[in-house]
N, C-alpha and C positions, 0 to 999 in steps of 0.2 A: 504494500500500500504506500503510495507516494503522498507525503504531506507537504511537499514543497509547493510554493506558489509559481504560477506561470509568469512569463514575462509581462503579459498584459495585466495580471493581478498586481505584480510589483509596481507597474506604472500607475495603477489606480491609487495605491497607497501613497506613492510619491506625489502624485498630483493633488490628492486631497490634503496631504500634509502641507503642501505649498500654500493652498488657500487658507488653511487653518493657522498657519504661522503668522499671518497678519493680525491675528486676534490673540493677544497675550494675556497674561494673568490680570493686568490692570483693567482690561476691557471687561472680563467676566466678573471681576471684583466690583466694578462700578455698576454693572447691571444687577448684580446680587443686592447691592445697596439700594438701587433706585426701583427695582422690580420692573424694569423696562424690557420689552421684547428685543432680542438681538437682531434687529432689522437688517443692519448692514451685513452681518454674517449670513443671514438667510438669503439676502439678495446676491451676495457673492457666490454662494453655493449654487444658487439658481443660474446665475450667469455662466458658471463653469459647466452647467449641465448635469450636476449631481443629483438634483431633486427627481430626475427621471431615470435613475440608474436601473431600476427593475421594471420600467414601463416599456410597452411595445414601441418599436421604432416607427410604426405607422402613425403614432401621435406625438412623435418628437422625443421619445425616450431612447435609452441606450440598449434596451432589450437584453440586459444581463440578468444573472441569477441571484438568488438569495445569498450565495457564497460571496459574490462580489459586494453585495449590499452590506453583509456582515463585516467584511474587511473595511469598507468605507466607514461604517458607523463606529467600529472599534477605533479607527484612526481619529475620527472626530472627537470622541470622548477622551482619548489618550492625549489629545493636543493641549489640554489645559481647560477646555470648556466644560468637561465633565458631562453631567446629565443635562445641564442647561443648553449646551450646544447640541447634544444629540436629540433632546426632546423638541427643540425648535423645528427640526426637519423630520422627525421620526414618522409623523402621520403621513408624510408624502411617500415614504418608502413602502409601508405595508397597507396603509388605510385604503387606497383606491383599488386594491386587488379585486374585490368583488365586482367593481365596474369593469375591470379588464376581462374577467372570466365570464360574467353573466350579463353585463350591460350590452345594450344594442350598439351598433356601429355609430348611430347618431349620438348616443350618450357619450361614447368614448371621445368622439371628435368635439363634442360640445363642452366637455368638462376637463379632460386630462391635459391638453396643451397648456391651458392657463395655470394649472397646478405645477406642471413641469417647469414652466418659464417664470414662475414666481409672481405672476399677475394676480393670482387668487390664492387665498389661504383657506384651509378647511379645518374642522374639528370633528371629533367622533363622539356621538352621544349613545352610549350603551348602558353604563352603570346607573342604577337608581337608588335613592336613599333607603327604600324598604326592600330591596332585592339583593343588593351586594353582589356576591359571586354567583347567586342563583339566577342566571340570565333568563331562564324559562319562566320566572315569576315577574317579569316586567309588566308594568301597568300603564305606561304611556300609551294613550289611545290615538289611533289614526282613524277617525270617523269619515265615512263617505260624504262628499259634497257634490254639487253639480259639476264642478270642474276637476275634482280629484279627491283630496282628503283635507281634514282639519286635525291638527295635532294638539292634544291637551294632556298635560301631566308634567312630570319632573324628571330631570337627569342630574347626576352629580359626578364630580371629578372629571368634567369635560375640559381637557386641556386646550389652550390657545383660542378659546371662544371669545376672548376680549379682542383679538385681532383678526379673527376669521370672518369671511363673508359667506362661507358655505358650511354645511354640516352634513355628515353622513349619520343617519339616525335610525335606530331599530325601534319599531313601534308595533303595538298589538292591533291587528286589523280584525281579528276574530277572538271573542272571549275564550279564555283558557278552558272553561268547562264545556264549551261547544266544540272543542277540537278532539279528534280521534287520538292524537298523540300530543304530549306537552310541548314537543318541538315545533308543532304546527301553529299557524295563526299569527306569526310574527313576520312583518314585512320590513324591507330595507329601503331607505330613501336617501337620495342625495339632492339637497335643495338649498335655496337661499336662507341664510340665517337672518331673518327679518326681525330687527329689534322692536318693531311695532307690535309684534306678537310673541316675542320671547324676551323675558327678563333675565339678563346674564349677570350673576352676582359672583364676584371673585372671592375665593376662599383663601384667607391668610394661612400660610403653611411654613414648616420648618426649613425647607430647602427648595432649590430650583426656583427661586423667586422670579427669575427672568422669564420663565414660561408659566403663564397663568393657569390655574385650575379653578373650575367654576361650578356653581349650581345653576341649572337652567330651569326656568318655569315657562312652559308652553301654554299660551292662552289663545287657542284657535289659529295656530300657524297654518296658513294655506299652503298646500303642497299640490302642484299640478300632477295629473296622472302620469305625464311623461317623465316625472322625476322619481318614479318608483323603479328600482332595479329588479329586473326579472319578474317572476310571477308573484302575485299576492300570496302571502302566507308562507313563503319559502325563505324568508330573510335569515332565519337562524342557520339554515343549511348553507346559505351563501357566506355568512359570516365565518363559518368554520374554516373556510379555505384560506383565511388570512391569519388564523391563530398560530399555526406552527411557524410561519415566517416571523411573526411578531416575537414569539418566545426566543427564537434564535437571535434576533436583533437586540432584544433586551439583554440577553446574556452577554453578547459581544460588547454592548455599551458599558455594562457594569464592569466587565474586565478592563475596558479602556480606562475608566475612571480609576480603577485599582492600580493599573500600570502607571498612570500619571502620578498618583500618590506615592507609589513605591519609588519612582524615580526621584521625586522631591525628598523622600525620606533618606534614600541612599546618599544623595548629594549632601544633605544636612549632616548625616552621620560621618561623612568623610571630612567635613569642614569644622564641625563643632568640637572644640578641644576642652576637655575637663581632666583635671589631674595630669596635665602635661601630655595628653595623648588624645587623638580623635576618638570619640565615643564609638565610632564604627569599628574600632580595633577590638572592642569587647564582644565576646561571643553571645552575651545576653542581648546585644543589639543585632549582631550579624544573623544569628540563627532564625529569629522570627521573620526577618526580611527575606532571607533565602527561602524559607518555607512558603512565604507569600508568592515569591517568583514561581516556584514549582507549581503551586496550586492554580495560579493565573494561567500558566502555560497549559496545564492539563485541561482546565475548563475551556480554553479557547480551541483546543483540539476537538472537544466534544461539539462546540459550536460549528466548526468547519465540517465535521462528519454529518451533523444533522442537516446543515445547509446543502451538502453534497447529495444526501439522500433525497431531499426535497426537490432539488434541481433535476435529479434523474427520474423523478416521478415514483419513487419508492416510498414505502411506509416509513414515516419518520417521527410519529407522534411522541413516542417515549424518548427518543433522542433529543427532540426539540424541547420537551419538558425538562430533561436532564441538563441541557445546555443552559436554559434559563436558571434552573436551580443552582447549578455549580458556578455559573458566572456571577450570580447575585451574591452567593456565599463568599466566593474568592474575592470579589471586588470589595465587599463590605469589610472583610477581614484585613485586606491590604490598606484600605483607607483608615481603619481603626488603628492599625499598627503604625501607620505613618504619623498619626497624631501622637501616639505614645512615644515614638522615636524622637519627635521634636520636644517632648517634655512639656513644660509650661508654655513654650512658644507655639506648640501645636494648637493651643487654645486661642491663639491670636489670629485674627483674620488676615493679617499681612502675609502669613506664610501659606495661606490658601488650602492647607490640608483639611482644616475644619469644614470648609465649604464643600470639598469633595466628599467628606464623610456624611454631611447632611444630605447631599444630593443622592448619593448611592443607596441610601436607605430605601428610597422608593422602589428600587428594583427587587427588594425582598417582599414588597407588599402588592405590587401590581405588575401586570394586569391580572395575575393569579397568585395566590399566596403560596409560599414554600410548602406549607402543610398539604394543600390540595394537590400540588404536584406529586408529593410523596404518596398520597392516596391513589392517584391515578396510576403511578408506576407499580404500586403494590397490587392493584387490581389487574391492570392490563398486561404487565410483564411477569409478575410473580404468581398470578392466578389466585390471589387472596380474595376473600369475600368483600364485596363493596361495603364501605363503611359510612356512606352518606346518601 
């Protein structure tokens, strides 16, 4: 088995690194303080063509696979921007996938070029306050109207809704008790985020301040019939096609944040002198950092394997879940150890490792918890009884 990157993949990493190098620690520090969206970073990535890395060439994308996307997102997070940088463009990489697979040709041409070129921003409305990870218990209603649908209800933890002009949203078009299966009756829409009918409220949170998270209140948002993706009632099935790529990308991003923190910790340990010797000369400093390096490398190999399986059309669910699990754990551990290596200075914002730690925490929580991933692997791989 060959784990080496191709020449083209090396070129991707090099080119993305070049774009990211223009946005140093001060850029991300200032956005963390101001809670402002990284607009210049977003537009530079769009201008370089990276927002369409996994989109079809027919709509202006690069037509590459999840493996290349994972390499890109790992590089973005590793550059110093952490999850703020990765999350500002994350939705473009996996979010439109249901449009690519199930959308009509008219929908693809109408929606995807604007996303790829940075003329439009979107957000993704799935999670609800009373449903959490139980997606089948969603209650946002899409009621029929003369021209399409009217959406009423709530969503929560919808990222980038403050800056988005579009939303992909999962809503119930048939009551759950009227469906033959709990996975039926949910429909997927991509439509205008019209503030006249949607109240967008920002949620203050511990990290990733530059990328907003929100609670959305829908009060009769009109959605034209032509903004429904695929068949009515099949939305949950369409959504499943983007879950495995998203898990791989989240894992790769968490690893990137951990690698960035590890690099900062290693440099600090080499330069910081206590008792007439650099603290990095002490094994109590060396060994935890070396352990983090090994775990980050191992987790990234799982990401690449999961992405490779997906790109070849093979079953990859367990591997994608494992990639997200291992990436989040390794990234979190590396960021934590980076703070500890800096000692008291790790608690200071000027050294940036505390920001990376606050940001990487989200990868252990979303889009699926670590515990639910373990439940899935236990059931699907080990053959154990379902626990939920």
